[in-house]
C-alpha positions as a Python dict, from the first residue, in 0.01 Angstrom:
ca = {
    (1, 'M'): (0, 0, 0),
    (2, 'T'): (150, -338, -73),
    (3, 'P'): (460, -415, 135),
    (4, 'P'): (779, -516, -44),
    (5, 'A'): (879, -881, -61),
    (6, 'A'): (1101, -1007, 219),
    (7, 'P'): (1445, -1154, 143),
    (8, 'G'): (1442, -1533, 135),
    (9, 'R'): (1466, -1842, -81),
    (10, 'L'): (1203, -1707, -318),
    (11, 'A'): (1341, -1353, -340),
    (12, 'G'): (1285, -1216, -689),
    (13, 'K'): (1043, -1496, -781),
    (14, 'R'): (676, -1449, -857),
    (15, 'G'): (382, -1681, -808),
    (16, 'L'): (9, -1702, -857),
    (17, 'I'): (-216, -1797, -565),
    (18, 'L'): (-566, -1923, -646),
    (19, 'G'): (-836, -1974, -386),
    (20, 'I'): (-800, -1695, -130),
    (21, 'A'): (-1149, -1637, 11),
    (22, 'N'): (-1067, -1458, 337),
    (23, 'Q'): (-808, -1441, 617),
    (24, 'H'): (-893, -1796, 727),
    (25, 'S'): (-840, -1962, 387),
    (26, 'I'): (-582, -2232, 333),
    (27, 'A'): (-466, -2022, 38),
    (28, 'T'): (-402, -1728, 271),
    (29, 'G'): (-159, -1938, 474),
    (30, 'C'): (13, -2052, 156),
    (31, 'A'): (39, -1694, 29),
    (32, 'Q'): (184, -1577, 361),
    (33, 'A'): (443, -1857, 359),
    (34, 'F'): (552, -1776, 4),
    (35, 'A'): (568, -1403, 89),
    (36, 'Q'): (780, -1473, 399),
    (37, 'E'): (1028, -1644, 170),
    (38, 'G'): (1042, -1338, -54),
    (39, 'A'): (800, -1420, -336),
    (40, 'V'): (595, -1151, -506),
    (41, 'L'): (241, -1271, -566),
    (42, 'A'): (-62, -1244, -786),
    (43, 'A'): (-397, -1354, -644),
    (44, 'T'): (-749, -1419, -763),
    (45, 'Y'): (-1094, -1354, -622),
    (46, 'L'): (-1421, -1527, -709),
    (47, 'N'): (-1654, -1230, -762),
    (48, 'D'): (-1730, -872, -654),
    (49, 'K'): (-1877, -995, -325),
    (50, 'A'): (-1553, -1179, -239),
    (51, 'K'): (-1316, -907, -361),
    (52, 'P'): (-1308, -697, -37),
    (53, 'F'): (-1222, -1007, 169),
    (54, 'V'): (-940, -1100, -67),
    (55, 'E'): (-815, -739, -80),
    (56, 'A'): (-794, -740, 301),
    (57, 'V'): (-551, -1033, 275),
    (58, 'T'): (-351, -919, -28),
    (59, 'S'): (-303, -565, 109),
    (60, 'T'): (-70, -715, 371),
    (61, 'L'): (129, -914, 115),
    (62, 'P'): (360, -825, -176),
    (63, 'C'): (83, -876, -431),
    (64, 'E'): (124, -724, -779),
    (65, 'L'): (-199, -844, -936),
    (66, 'L'): (-549, -912, -809),
    (67, 'L'): (-761, -1075, -1076),
    (68, 'P'): (-1118, -1207, -1097),
    (69, 'C'): (-1144, -1582, -1153),
    (70, 'D'): (-1461, -1788, -1147),
    (71, 'V'): (-1359, -2126, -1289),
    (72, 'Q'): (-1722, -2197, -1378),
    (73, 'V'): (-1708, -1919, -1636),
    (74, 'P'): (-1557, -2046, -1963),
    (75, 'G'): (-1224, -1879, -2034),
    (76, 'A'): (-1186, -1717, -1690),
    (77, 'L'): (-890, -1928, -1584),
    (78, 'E'): (-720, -1883, -1919),
    (79, 'A'): (-768, -1504, -1885),
    (80, 'V'): (-592, -1512, -1547),
    (81, 'F'): (-293, -1696, -1690),
    (82, 'E'): (-277, -1458, -1986),
    (83, 'A'): (-282, -1156, -1749),
    (84, 'V'): (-5, -1309, -1539),
    (85, 'K'): (199, -1386, -1849),
    (86, 'A'): (149, -1031, -1980),
    (87, 'N'): (272, -889, -1647),
    (88, 'G'): (627, -997, -1725),
    (89, 'A'): (886, -1262, -1655),
    (90, 'G'): (977, -1434, -1332),
    (91, 'W'): (651, -1621, -1267),
    (92, 'I'): (770, -1959, -1146),
    (93, 'F'): (483, -2115, -952),
    (94, 'C'): (109, -2149, -921),
    (95, 'C'): (-50, -2263, -594),
    (96, 'T'): (-405, -2399, -575),
    (97, 'P'): (-489, -2511, -221),
    (98, 'S'): (-809, -2698, -143),
    (99, 'P'): (-940, -2931, 125),
    (100, 'S'): (-1005, -3288, 23),
    (101, 'P'): (-1322, -3481, 115),
    (102, 'R'): (-1128, -3656, 391),
    (103, 'R'): (-1038, -3320, 550),
    (104, 'R'): (-678, -3340, 440),
    (105, 'I'): (-522, -3043, 272),
    (106, 'C'): (-419, -3101, -87),
    (107, 'T'): (-205, -2821, -223),
    (108, 'A'): (-88, -2828, -581),
    (109, 'V'): (213, -2622, -678),
    (110, 'W'): (347, -2612, -1033),
    (111, 'W'): (699, -2487, -1095),
    (112, 'T'): (820, -2355, -1429),
    (113, 'A'): (1178, -2386, -1303),
    (114, 'P'): (1343, -2600, -1036),
    (115, 'P'): (1236, -2484, -689),
    (116, 'P'): (1498, -2281, -503),
    (117, 'A'): (1478, -2498, -190),
    (118, 'S'): (1379, -2847, -86),
    (119, 'P'): (1065, -2921, -288),
    (120, 'R'): (928, -3146, -13),
    (121, 'R'): (884, -2841, 205),
    (122, 'W'): (666, -2667, -53),
    (123, 'I'): (506, -2922, -281),
    (124, 'F'): (234, -3173, -213),
    (125, 'P'): (128, -3414, -488),
    (126, 'A'): (-54, -3253, -777),
    (127, 'T'): (-232, -3426, -1057),
    (128, 'P'): (-113, -3342, -1409),
    (129, 'S'): (-474, -3317, -1526),
    (130, 'C'): (-529, -2996, -1327),
    (131, 'A'): (-209, -2815, -1425),
    (132, 'P'): (-259, -2460, -1556),
    (133, 'P'): (-260, -2423, -1936),
    (134, 'G'): (95, -2412, -2070),
    (135, 'W'): (256, -2503, -1736),
    (136, 'P'): (459, -2821, -1706),
    (137, 'S'): (309, -3106, -1508),
    (138, 'P'): (470, -3194, -1175),
}
């Protein structure tokens, strides 16, 4: 069973986390931090082989949706955003963590509304070219 969201600066807010592969993923740490601040999450998994590893992470978080997303498949990313949109209002961020070639973590977070706390604590630079469809650029 998914635990309820904790009270915090993101209480009542919902966000999408892309890139959870297992308990050691950068995205897992991001998801845990957002959940500790009260956010309710949606997450994606790459394929059926990866799904149990992602479920092990999301089962400990307030995660409403778990969706397949292989960005190499045309339309997969758009299908994720449509499913999130169809799930209702309150979705205010999308987080896509990834390591850079220089071993620095580059986390992109897009907000559909002003962040509820200091954005410098949550947001690292994101390029507008990789913003989700229909989401405003940072």
